[in-house]
N, C-alpha and C positions, 0 to 999 in steps of 0.2 A: 819512323816512316821515312822511306827513301825519297829522293828528289822526284817530284811529280807523281808519286804513288798515291793512289786514291783508296780511302777507306770507305766502303759502302755499308751503310746501316740498312738492313732489310726493311722495306716499306713499299707498298705499291705506288707506282708512278701516277701522278694526277696531272692531267693536262688542263682541265678546267674544273674548278672547284664547284661542288654542289653544297647546298645548305648543310651546315653541321660538319662538313669535312675539314680536316686539319690540313694546313698547307705543307708542301714539301719545302724543306729548308736545307741549304748547303752552306758550308763554312769553308772559306779559302784562307789559309794562313799564308801570308807573303813574307818570307824571311830567308835570307841566304843561309844563315847559320842553322836554322831548323831544317831546311831542305837538304842540307849537306850532312845532317846528323851531328852537328857540333853542339847543338843546344836543344833541349826538350821544348816542344811547342806548348806554351802556357796560355797564349791568347786564344787559340782555337777552342780548347776546352772551356775557357772562360765565357766565350760566346755561347757555346752549347748550354752550359749551366745557367747562364743569365736568361736565355730564351725560355728554358724549362721553368725556371723559378718565377720569372716575371709574367709569362703568358701561358705557360703550360704546354708549349709545343715541343715536339721532339725533332732533332736534327736528322735529316735523311742521308746526307753525304758530307764527307770532309775530304780535303786535299791540302797538301803543302807544296808550294812552288817557291823558287828563288825569286829575288827582286829582278825580274826580267819581263819587260813589257810584252814580248811575244808569248811567253808562257802564261802570263796572267790573262791575256786576251783569249788565248786558246781555251783555257779552263772555263772562263766566264761564258764564252760562246757555246761551248759544249753543254754546259749546264742549262743555259737559257734556251738554246735552239733544239738540242737533241733530247735532253732529259726533262725539259719543260718544268724546271724547278721554279716554284712560286717566289721564294725569297732567297737571295744569294747575299751572304754577308762576307766581306773580306775583312781581314784584320792584319794590320801592318803596312808599312810602306807609304804612309800618308804625310810624313814630315818634310823637312827641308834638305835632308841629306841627298847627295847626288844619286844614291841607289834607290831612293824613295820614288817609285814610278807607278804606284797603284792608281792614283787619280788619273794619270794620263792614259793608262791602259783602259780604265773604266770609261773614260770619255770617248775612247775609240769604239767601245762596245755598245753603249746605251744609245737609244733612239731619242729619248726625251729626258731632260734633267728634272730632278725634283729638289730644287735648291733649298726649299723651306725646311726639309728634314735636317740637313747638316747645319744650316744657319741656326736652327733652334738648339741643336746639340752644342755647337760652339758657344752660343750665348749662355747656356746653362753651365757649361764647363768653365767659362770665365769666372764664375762665382767661386770656383774651386782652385783654379790656377791660372795665372796670366799666360802660361805656355799654350793654352787652348787656342789662342789666336794664331799659332803657328801651324795649325792643322790645315791641310789642303784637301781633306776628305770630300768626296762628292757622292751623290745618290741619283739614281735615275732608273728608267725602265727600258727593257728590251722585250718586245712582244708582251707576254704575260708574266714576265719576271721582274721583280723589283730588286735592284742591286744597290747595296749600301756599303760604303767604306767606313771601317772603324779603325781606331788607332791600334797599335801593337801591344800596349800596356794592359794587362788583365784588369786592373782597377778601373782604368779609363773606359774599357770595353763595357763593364757593368754600368758605370755612370751614364754612358751614352745610350745603352739599351734601356735604362730606366726612363730616360727622356722619350725614347721612341716607342716603347711598348704600348702606351695608350692608343696610338694611332695606327700601328701596324695591321691589326685585324681589318680596320676600315679601309686602309690603303690597298690591301690585297683584295678585298671585296670589290673595290672600284675597278680593279683590273680584270675581273672575270666576266665572262659572258652572262653568268647567272645574274649579276647585278644589272647588266645592261638590258636584260630581258624582263625585268620586273619593274613595277612602279617604284619610285624612290621611297625607300624605307629607311628609317633611322636605326633599325635593328641590325647588328652586325651578322654576317654570314657565319663567322667563326665563333665557336663557343670556347673561350679560353679555359674553361674549367672542365 
């Protein structure tokens, strides 16, 4: 896939979720080498596979961009504001290298941070590797979109999503008008099966 090229997986757009509906999910791979065609994207497909395996949700859209703040911001804003994607997951660009700018771009886009998500992922990852503490990944919301940064390593992607999977249905439920218009219920809107 060429720089900035978007792969669209057919599925109807959902602005506000109704009971039983599956969320729309977009995966953004942030990688200079993948964006320029020098390396196959392995982390984006790892996100898609993990989401499908762990929760049973299908990806709606994918894109690959270079490690460039403006390109990342542009794609995140398009998905959140125009396409009304419920869950946007980025992969790559969360480390300490000078080109790792995904967290900065995400912080420019989100309206509210959700620090507990990434704090929990880092804590769980520390049991696997001390390098987890070097992650600068962030998560937050923009309108009715939840945006989550994941690392660029496919194995780390699956480990992070295994931590997040139990709370993602409820997190997205809380962000929809459907939840706000009903009495507090412990039953999730999304049926992961």
